[in-house]
C-alpha atoms as one frame of an Amber mdcrd trajectory, in Angstrom:
protein
  57.225  47.773 -92.440  58.220  44.158 -91.954  61.416  45.005 -90.221  61.519
  46.984 -87.031  63.717  47.665 -84.028  62.163  46.151 -80.867  61.108  48.909
 -78.455  63.505  49.596 -75.572  62.333  49.713 -72.076  63.023  53.411 -71.859
  60.807  54.171 -74.837  57.829  51.907 -74.156  54.750  53.795 -73.086  53.872
  53.299 -69.488  51.005  50.855 -69.249  48.263  51.204 -66.696  48.735  49.667
 -63.270  46.647  46.419 -63.152  44.416  47.566 -60.295  41.480  45.373 -61.253
  43.118  41.937 -61.195  45.258  42.795 -58.144  42.161  43.971 -56.374  40.392
  40.648 -57.151  43.539  38.730 -56.101  43.600  40.727 -52.849  39.923  39.757
 -52.099  40.925  36.162 -52.526  44.044  36.601 -50.441  42.514  38.394 -47.457
  40.278  35.384 -46.662  43.342  33.409 -45.608  44.824  35.620 -42.942  41.319
  36.196 -41.487  40.886  32.411 -41.229  44.395  31.723 -40.063  44.682  34.452
 -37.452  41.162  34.072 -36.005  42.165  31.053 -33.889  44.858  32.764 -31.853
  42.637  34.654 -29.385  40.800  31.405 -28.296  43.257  28.569 -29.052  44.399
  28.472 -25.385  40.848  28.207 -24.065  39.957  25.703 -26.802  42.832  23.385
 -25.529  41.440  23.542 -22.063  38.122  22.240 -23.185  39.853  19.084 -24.505
  40.816  18.280 -20.826  44.237  16.931 -21.799  46.121  18.470 -18.870  45.778
  20.950 -16.096  49.376  22.096 -16.379  49.343  25.634 -17.908  52.822  25.075
 -19.359  51.599  21.942 -21.125  48.520  23.744 -22.468  50.908  26.278 -24.064
  52.834  23.463 -25.577  49.713  21.913 -27.171  48.630  25.315 -28.434  51.931
  25.754 -30.108  51.617  22.326 -31.606  48.311  23.190 -33.219  49.898  26.295
 -34.744  53.030  24.458 -35.977  51.241  21.525 -37.566  49.820  23.837 -40.221
  53.315  25.082 -41.151  54.730  21.551 -41.335  51.805  20.370 -43.554  52.272
  23.426 -45.770  55.982  22.728 -46.009  55.376  19.166 -47.171  53.161  20.121
 -50.087  54.304  23.592 -51.130  56.593  22.427 -53.961  53.926  19.935 -55.191
  51.347  22.733 -55.520  53.822  24.980 -57.224  54.593  22.337 -59.835  50.912
  21.596 -60.281  50.218  25.276 -60.971  52.844  25.124 -63.707  50.871  22.271
 -65.312  47.244  23.150 -64.867  47.432  26.937 -64.231  47.453  29.301 -61.274
  43.734  29.918 -60.822  42.688  26.254 -60.254  45.408  25.837 -57.530  44.383
  29.100 -55.825  40.787  27.996 -55.729  41.747  24.536 -54.408  43.726  26.237
 -51.672  40.791  28.367 -50.617  38.455  25.399 -50.600  41.004  23.443 -48.529
  41.098  26.292 -45.970  37.293  26.340 -45.924  37.097  22.627 -45.092  39.803
  23.046 -42.513  37.896  25.818 -40.731  34.694  23.826 -40.606  36.374  20.712
 -39.221  38.306  22.854 -36.636  35.126  24.457 -35.471  33.543  21.071 -34.797
  36.739  19.680 -33.115  36.109  18.275 -29.661  39.527  16.701 -29.152  43.175
  17.532 -29.810  43.577  14.912 -32.644  40.659  16.338 -34.584  42.016  19.889
 -34.143  45.460  18.767 -35.348  43.905  16.946 -38.343  41.893  20.029 -39.296
  44.988  22.264 -39.197  47.151  19.683 -41.039  44.475  19.422 -43.747  44.437
  23.174 -44.165  48.155  23.361 -44.562  48.431  20.376 -46.917  45.684  21.660
 -49.259  46.915  25.201 -49.253  49.795  26.082 -51.537  48.624  29.600 -52.143
  51.685  31.383 -50.618  53.984  30.507 -53.483  51.326  30.461 -56.210  50.130
  33.982 -55.167  53.604  35.361 -55.611  53.805  33.647 -59.020  50.435  35.150
 -60.020  51.495  38.640 -59.016  54.749  38.227 -61.049  52.768  37.230 -64.125
  50.173  39.963 -63.786  52.813  42.674 -63.295  55.770  42.438 -65.633  56.379
  46.169 -65.901  59.400  46.807 -63.703  58.148  50.187 -62.539  54.956  48.597
 -61.220  56.614  45.791 -59.261  57.231  47.676 -55.903  53.611  48.752 -55.612
  52.238  45.423 -56.800  54.389  43.287 -54.473  53.418  45.470 -51.515  49.711
  44.688 -51.941  49.746  41.104 -50.682  51.601  41.918 -47.421  49.273  44.889
 -46.967  46.258  42.553 -47.416  47.833  40.055 -44.922  48.211  42.878 -42.364
  44.588  43.886 -42.803  43.448  40.262 -42.410  45.657  39.797 -39.388  43.677
  42.622 -37.780  40.258  41.410 -38.700  40.942  37.729 -38.003  41.650  38.114
 -34.260  38.660  40.466 -33.890  36.328  37.782 -35.398  37.840  34.992 -33.260
  38.016  36.959 -30.060  34.520  38.440 -30.170  32.618  35.376 -31.516  34.212
  32.526 -29.508  32.076  30.982 -26.809  28.915  32.872 -27.820  26.647  31.196
 -25.259  28.898  32.409 -22.514  29.479  35.934 -23.853  26.051  36.605 -25.546
  23.531  34.533 -23.540  20.582  36.543 -24.856  21.443  35.677 -28.436  22.741
  32.127 -27.971  20.930  29.824 -25.628  22.414  26.930 -23.690  21.884  23.533
 -25.056  22.222  24.647 -28.694  24.826  23.665 -31.257  27.020  26.645 -30.308
  26.954  25.427 -26.653  28.205  21.951 -27.676  30.830  23.505 -29.983  31.754
  26.881 -28.402  34.317  27.744 -31.006  32.257  26.909 -34.071  30.750  30.384
 -34.670  33.977  32.223 -35.581  34.846  29.335 -37.892  31.511  29.546 -39.633
  32.011  33.271 -40.152  35.440  32.699 -41.590  34.046  29.942 -43.820  31.509
  32.369 -45.158  34.289  34.874 -45.817  36.120  32.056 -47.752  33.022  31.270
 -49.807  32.946  34.931 -50.853  36.584  34.769 -51.806  36.079  31.538 -53.834
  33.159  33.011 -55.684  35.066  36.206 -56.486  37.979  34.169 -57.741  35.966
  31.867 -59.956  33.929  34.676 -61.531  36.498  37.447 -61.941  40.060  36.182
 -61.421  41.911  35.577 -64.760  44.368  32.871 -65.384  47.908  34.264 -65.702
  49.930  31.209 -66.787  51.786  31.885 -69.925  50.262  29.004 -71.816  47.040
  28.315 -69.920  45.745  31.849 -70.097  44.305  31.331 -73.632  41.918  28.474
 -72.754  38.227  29.012 -72.270  37.132  29.994 -68.759  33.515  29.296 -67.990
  33.797  31.177 -64.683  34.884  34.368 -66.365  32.067  34.044 -68.865  29.552
  33.718 -65.963  31.152  36.785 -64.285  30.894  38.799 -67.489  27.193  37.958
 -67.784  26.609  38.963 -64.153  28.395  42.260 -64.686  26.298  42.841 -67.821
  23.172  42.655 -65.720  24.370  45.761 -63.778  25.388  47.667 -66.907  29.082
  46.698 -66.790  29.523  45.693 -70.401  33.197  45.858 -70.650  34.264  42.373
 -71.741  36.673  40.363 -69.656  38.255  39.147 -72.863  39.706  42.509 -73.938
  43.281  42.221 -75.088  46.493  43.749 -73.921  47.627  46.933 -75.597  50.722
  46.271 -77.573  53.081  49.202 -78.036  53.502  48.505 -81.746  52.207  50.627
 -84.668  52.411  47.704 -87.149  50.130  45.666 -84.876  47.599  48.418 -84.883
  47.772  48.605 -88.688  47.288  44.815 -89.037  44.346  44.675 -86.672  41.603
  45.590 -89.230  42.601  42.655 -91.385  41.222  40.219 -88.889  38.693  42.289
 -87.018  35.882  39.995 -88.187  37.514  37.042 -86.465  36.406  36.206 -82.927
  39.203  35.307 -80.515  38.748  31.800 -79.095  39.883  32.402 -75.566  40.708
  34.808 -72.747  43.831  36.388 -71.582  44.747  38.792 -68.757  43.182  42.104
 -69.476  45.339  44.426 -67.453  48.831  42.848 -67.356  51.783  44.874 -68.391
  53.513  44.052 -71.696  56.267  41.516 -71.850  59.790  42.835 -71.465  61.174
  43.684 -74.797  64.368  41.800 -74.019  62.513  38.571 -74.337  63.373  36.648
 -77.513  60.083  34.758 -77.557  58.195  37.401 -79.477  56.233  35.180 -81.737
  54.422  33.163 -78.997  53.416  36.389 -77.440  51.406  37.280 -80.497  47.657
  37.819 -79.780  45.363  34.891 -80.452  43.755  36.551 -83.490  47.003  36.697
 -85.437  47.559  32.936 -85.141  45.020  31.075 -83.062  42.084  32.848 -84.729
  43.252  31.372 -88.059  43.657  27.919 -86.614  47.442  28.171 -86.535  49.358
  27.658 -83.275  52.785  29.164 -83.004  55.470  26.633 -83.878  57.879  28.335
 -81.346  57.327  27.088 -77.915  59.490  27.967 -74.921  61.125  24.854 -73.541
  60.234  24.333 -69.870  63.473  24.141 -67.919  64.003  21.084 -65.721  64.003
  21.327 -61.932  67.792  21.167 -61.904  68.192  24.027 -64.301  65.370  26.053
 -62.768  67.037  26.419 -59.351  69.976  28.563 -60.442  72.404  30.121 -57.936
  70.436  33.455 -57.731  67.163  31.595 -57.154  68.676  29.496 -54.348  70.174
  32.551 -52.724  66.748  34.319 -52.666  65.063  31.191 -51.330  67.571  30.903
 -48.486  67.038  34.588 -47.725  63.277  33.895 -47.568  63.803  31.117 -45.095
  66.085  33.185 -42.807  63.531  36.042 -42.863  60.722  33.583 -41.954  62.762
  32.115 -39.112  63.621  35.210 -37.189  60.401  37.146 -37.957  58.229  34.310
 -36.616  60.551  33.981 -33.677  60.009  37.680 -32.938  56.229  37.262 -33.207
  56.384  34.453 -30.620  58.822  36.129 -28.233  57.315  39.576 -28.081  53.906
  38.615 -26.556  55.698  36.476 -24.006  58.085  39.289 -23.264  55.241  41.793
 -22.802  53.262  39.439 -20.570  56.158  38.476 -18.279  55.887  40.109 -14.935
  58.232  42.927 -13.990  61.240  41.418 -12.240  61.876  42.247  -8.554  65.495
  40.993  -8.761  67.998  43.814  -9.264  69.574  43.646 -12.743  73.294  42.997
 -13.255  74.072  44.516 -16.652  75.082  43.887 -19.269  73.654  40.390 -19.452
  72.237  39.362 -16.035  68.650  40.552 -15.903  65.127  39.081 -16.225  61.527
  40.237 -16.282  59.223  41.792 -18.792  56.461  44.517 -18.917  53.621  42.756
 -17.110  51.066  43.901 -19.709  47.486  42.712 -19.808  46.087  41.008 -22.914
  44.052  44.121 -23.624  47.057  46.380 -23.649  48.897  43.908 -25.885  45.958
  43.852 -28.271  46.172  47.678 -28.558  49.811  47.504 -29.452  49.256  44.716
 -32.019  46.435  46.657 -33.720  48.568  49.777 -33.874  51.436  47.674 -35.275
  49.104  46.255 -37.902  47.879  49.669 -38.960  51.388  50.964 -39.369  52.372
  47.818 -41.229  49.711  48.562 -43.887  51.169  52.100 -44.282  54.731  50.852
 -44.486  53.860  48.170 -47.132  51.555  50.329 -49.243  53.445  53.653 -49.104
  56.837  53.507 -47.651  58.280  50.534 -49.518  57.086  51.465 -53.007  58.555
  54.931 -52.639  61.944  53.726 -51.422  62.068  50.882 -53.936  61.420  53.218
 -56.851  63.967  55.670 -55.567  66.809  53.317 -54.614  65.922  49.975 -56.132
  64.946  46.686 -54.391  68.311  45.361 -53.801  69.653  48.437 -51.947  66.455
  48.692 -49.847  66.735  45.046 -48.912  70.365  45.160 -48.005  70.081  48.260
 -45.850  67.058  46.812 -43.953  68.703  43.454 -43.237  72.048  45.086 -42.286
  70.281  47.237 -39.608  67.823  44.614 -38.452  70.175  42.528 -36.162  70.687
  45.459 -33.855  66.997  45.371 -33.000  67.249  41.826 -31.542  70.139  42.896
 -29.302  68.365  46.023 -28.074  64.865  44.684 -27.329  65.720  42.998 -23.994
  67.251  46.162 -22.660  63.976  48.025 -22.834  63.085  46.610 -19.456  66.006
  48.552 -17.977  64.605  51.874 -19.144  63.010  54.149 -16.611  59.299  53.244
 -16.202  58.023  56.348 -17.950  60.084  55.543 -21.061  59.497  51.738 -21.277
  56.382  51.966 -23.395  58.062  54.391 -25.827  61.002  52.005 -26.068  58.786
  49.017 -26.952  56.794  51.077 -29.454  60.025  52.083 -31.109  61.070  48.413
 -31.365  57.720  47.435 -32.825  57.926  50.209 -35.402  61.499  49.203 -36.259
  60.524  45.584 -36.667  57.446  46.419 -38.803  59.451  48.754 -41.089  62.206
  46.155 -41.577  59.688  43.514 -42.496  57.945  45.749 -44.986  61.293  46.546
 -46.560  62.543  43.006 -46.905  59.754  40.566 -47.843  58.402  42.366 -50.936
  61.891  43.159 -52.489  62.986  39.618 -51.961  59.858  38.324 -53.647  60.460
  40.726 -56.575  64.116  39.679 -56.973  63.208  35.983 -56.706  60.647  36.364
 -59.524  63.071  38.303 -61.714  65.768  35.675 -61.137  63.665  32.779 -62.400
  65.079  31.415 -65.680  61.594  31.067 -67.068  58.099  32.106 -66.067  57.001
  28.559 -66.840  58.857  27.295 -63.703  58.029  30.206 -61.483  55.317  28.227
 -59.770  57.758  25.502 -58.720  60.299  28.144 -57.528  57.802  30.042 -55.452
  56.432  26.705 -54.136  59.967  25.768 -52.924  60.370  29.247 -51.336  56.985
  28.892 -49.611  57.835  25.440 -48.322  61.218  26.705 -47.065  59.586  29.540
 -45.226  56.950  27.209 -43.799  59.642  24.857 -42.412  61.477  27.760 -40.813
  58.278  29.124 -39.327  57.614  25.752 -37.756  61.015  25.309 -36.277  61.756
  28.962 -35.401  59.302  29.475 -32.497  60.065  25.993 -31.113  63.851  26.529
 -31.034  63.641  30.119 -29.913  61.074  29.330 -27.131  63.400  26.613 -25.872
  66.397  28.936 -25.828  64.344  31.671 -24.136  63.323  29.286 -21.372  66.881
  28.210 -20.783  67.887  31.920 -20.628  65.270  32.566 -17.922  66.542  29.637
 -15.865  70.045  31.123 -15.730  68.895  34.753 -15.354  69.511  35.931 -18.858
  66.133  36.831 -20.366  67.810  38.198 -23.537  69.380  34.918 -24.605  66.524
  33.985 -26.916  66.590  37.406 -28.487  70.355  37.447 -28.993  70.518  33.997
 -30.524  67.817  35.110 -32.989  69.874  38.145 -33.710  72.724  35.842 -34.753
  70.472  34.203 -37.276  69.520  37.661 -38.528  73.200  38.449 -38.986  73.465
  35.399 -41.181  70.707  36.867 -43.359  72.551  40.201 -43.554  75.803  38.380
 -44.656  73.857  36.256 -47.134  72.434  39.419 -48.797  75.941  40.219 -50.016
  75.758  37.274 -52.281  72.811  38.742 -54.171  73.287  40.531 -57.438  70.862
  42.646 -59.366  68.682  40.125 -61.116  68.034  40.252 -64.853  64.523  40.173
 -66.048  63.292  36.761 -67.133  64.471  35.775 -70.520  63.800  32.715 -72.648
  67.553  32.166 -72.672  68.614  31.909 -68.996  72.273  31.998 -69.998  71.965
  35.455 -71.630  73.729  38.138 -69.656  72.337  41.644 -69.072  74.792  43.054
 -71.558  73.706  40.544 -74.209  70.067  41.305 -73.541  70.778  45.034 -73.888
  72.768  44.401 -77.037  69.835  42.447 -78.437  67.745  45.577 -78.520  70.254
  47.271 -80.870  69.677  44.719 -83.667  67.023  44.903 -86.266  64.648  42.044
 -85.822  61.847  40.525 -87.818  58.466  41.317 -86.466  56.383  38.099 -86.593
  53.096  39.977 -86.086  53.771  42.140 -89.131  54.907  39.102 -91.194  51.607
  37.260 -90.288  49.556  40.335 -91.147  51.287  40.808 -94.538  50.890  37.114
 -95.518  47.303  36.982 -94.492  46.642  40.223 -96.426  48.203  38.628 -99.505
  45.668  35.765 -99.388  42.410  36.384-101.051  39.549  36.564 -98.593  37.782
  33.630-100.173  40.960  31.559 -99.773  41.698  32.722 -96.220  41.156  29.476
 -94.322  43.248  27.589 -91.684  44.606  25.109 -94.190  45.795  27.703 -96.619
  47.302  29.916 -93.949  49.060  26.882 -92.362  50.521  25.904 -95.765  52.176
  29.268 -96.105  53.090  30.167 -92.512  54.509  26.906 -91.175  57.417  26.586
 -93.699  58.400  30.238 -93.013  58.349  29.577 -89.240  60.390  26.457 -89.677
  62.914  28.330 -91.836  63.116  31.153 -89.276  63.957  28.726 -86.609
């Protein structure tokens, strides 16, 4: 039949979850948190080797500067990398980001002065736009709504795993001549550059990620995915040496009987390019059906689709829902990074000997050692992986992303107001109180970042500008991560000077309340459509109309042409007028 009713989302067969490509993307992603987090155990000691100052407070300031310069540099180039990924594809930008991180780690390892260390971190931030591009790639790999919660939880899970491995590498391998004199002699390269070894190990991890990405990661850009990929061809040949003969160029399964019937007509034609092998099908509400046709119905015959989705301008791409979710992303980044900075300071602060005067006049902390803090951080990271991989997908599938997000951000401000009061608990209950706060914070983070990313992707007016949108979101988050710890640290110091150690926490809680109020502006996003002005009701109504199936039309026309006359010129002469008339 040439006429058919487009399949509704409720009747489309469930497609397999794209484990393979998300696993490969995860291998590329884990390299960055390992490299980024590896410097934190030794950055304080590295600053002391620069001999800038003997004041411990100043050393902490310089250490914070090394951390913040990365975020500022990332903020300055995030949108540019997002736009570039819209033009040249996601895979090249991801590989450039990994290479930039690799160069940054090597330079940082050889740094013997603060300016060189700052330059290395700034270079890593400026060349790395992978935060936004990764979210875009996940959105393009997984378009099946039922798969989104599990898919969007993978990257935070990978980051949590990397944030555990990174500090272990940095903490155990820094200053090897001092810590492992039998293996590393004095007067060698590692004696001159005591922090080079962990950076070399991180560089090797990045080389592994780059090779995996080049050989096995598929392009996901809607238009660039069909071009030839020499890296994938090499990866396929490598797999064939080990008996893995399943080609990387296998095509998506279309839920369409007419497509299956038309396939034998052209089975002798070789497709010219590659496309994502595991991605879910496009949402049936999209009107751009013809461009989604497989390469061997049009491209294999030398005919490109005459319909091409118009790329929205920057002004039209940043719609109200998109801006709302970007602001939410920035608010989340601000107060979560502030929490990450305040908590270690709070745990390390000595127990106060001054009697507290509730409800506001009290100071002091837990007086924990770095080893005890490390145990808490590792435990927090392990639970974070569980919350992101198991808890969030279950809740999101049961209640929806918007409800999960709102409940989490509504309850989150109370945490910031309660944390300072844990020092007032009886000594035997203090550790339980701080563990409860860490679990609360980790759960809230796991239930807010992934759903906001999902809703941001679904709010984009077109997948062709999703790179720019995620780039802007990443830049906003980077800016907030750079300013958050600085502002919060200043307020916390002022609070200590007046005997109110909770001041920094409570001001951060006010920012969190702003995020909770802002969540009320969010609406349930519609799935991306080629017509951004189409409402959900109109999209639903579109599915009730009989539409012409362009795949079946192509198959019927080609079948009517005699085999000896079936050539690109003949097919173009027949197809193009029909396509023009259809438009």
